[in-house]
Each structure stands twice: as structure tokens, then as C-alpha cells.
C-alpha positions, 0 to 999 in steps of 0.5 A: 471745402475748397473755399475754406482751404483757400482761407475763406472763413464763411465757408467753414460756417457753411460746412458747420451749418450743413453737417454739424447736426447730422454728424452729431446724430451719427455720433449719438447713435454710435456712442449712445450719449448725446453729451458725448456726441456733442463733444465729439462733434466739436472735436470733429470740426476742430480736426477738420480745421487742423486737417484741411491741408490734407483735403484733396480738392474735388474729394467728397466732403461728407465721407471725409468728415464722417471718417474724422467723426468715426475716428474721434469716436474710436479714440474717445472709446479707447480713452474712456474704457472703464469698468461699470460703476458699482454700488457701494455693495459691489453690485451693478446699479439697477438704473442708469441715468439717461442723458437724453430725453426718452423717445416716443417708444423708449423700449423699441429704441433701447432694443435697437440700440442694444442690438446695434451694440452687439454687432461688431464695429465693422457691421455696425458702422456701415448700418449707422451710416447707411440707415440712419445717415442716409449715406450711399455705399460708395460714400461709406466705403470712402469714409471707412477706407474700404471697397464698396463691395466690402461695405455692402457685404458687411452691411448685409451681414449686419442687417441679417444679424439685426433681424436675428437679434430683433426677431423676439421683439417682432414676434412679441409685437405681432401677437 
């Protein structure tokens, strides 16, 4: 990142190669849409280019980049809040069009996504970054502008709530 800030164009390519895929995966889990995640990934890296003057030499890039991605997703959610599309009869549609291929266990994936969506953002973000992105609590704290202990508490509470929300699924599979 420091080389990029000093004007080395190849350094940006290296950053993009290293972080684009993980950031896009994080954004897909955060937004629930692969297409939106792809757009937000591009926006995240555009923001990185624009904000390079604010980068503090020696700071870790990954938490900074995830903070940019999280803010891009929040901004997108604020701009695109709209009511559900209704049928001509004024009812909710029975099916939704998926913009991602179905995972192997589509039911489990949907159940986890629904459970994650029920968590408050303060618990959901640390879980996504920790469990799905493999970030440490110190990195997450840096990305979210919190203390490490606050992130641990939020993650702990989020994991506990996820266990509650997914308990019926676990009971169903253990029969």
C-alpha cells in the first residue's frame, strides 16, 4: 500500500489481486447478492484509490480495506432501501429470483443467511469478518473502529444468538 501511495501503479494491481476476491466474498455474504457484491468491490477499490492520501504508513491494509467495503455496503443499503416488489394483486411473490448459483446444501445456506440477517449489524459484521473472512479480533476492531474487547463481546453475543436461531435446524438434522 505504501508503494501504491508513492505512485507505483503495479502496487495497486498487487493489492487488487490479493484482496479483491476475499472482499467480494465478504460483500456477497453481507448483502446477500453476488451482483451487488461485485459492484461494491469495484467501488471499494475505487474508494481505496481516492483515499490513498489518508492511508497511514505502517497501518495494516486489510482492516482498512474492510472498513471501506463495510461503509460501501452500508451506503448502498441506505440508498437502495425500498419495499418488496409485490405481485399485481398486491401480494408478496412466492418465489424470488436468485442471482447466485445454488450451493450444495441450499437449505442450510439459506437458513444461515436468514439467521445472520436477523442479527443486529453490530453482531453480524464481526461474525462475517471473523468466521467467513478469517480476520482476527484485533483486525476487526481496527476495521470497525472499536476496541478488541468490544468486538469479542459483540461476536460472542452474535454467535450465541446464531446458536439459538439455528437450534431447530440442528434438532431436525439430529433425528
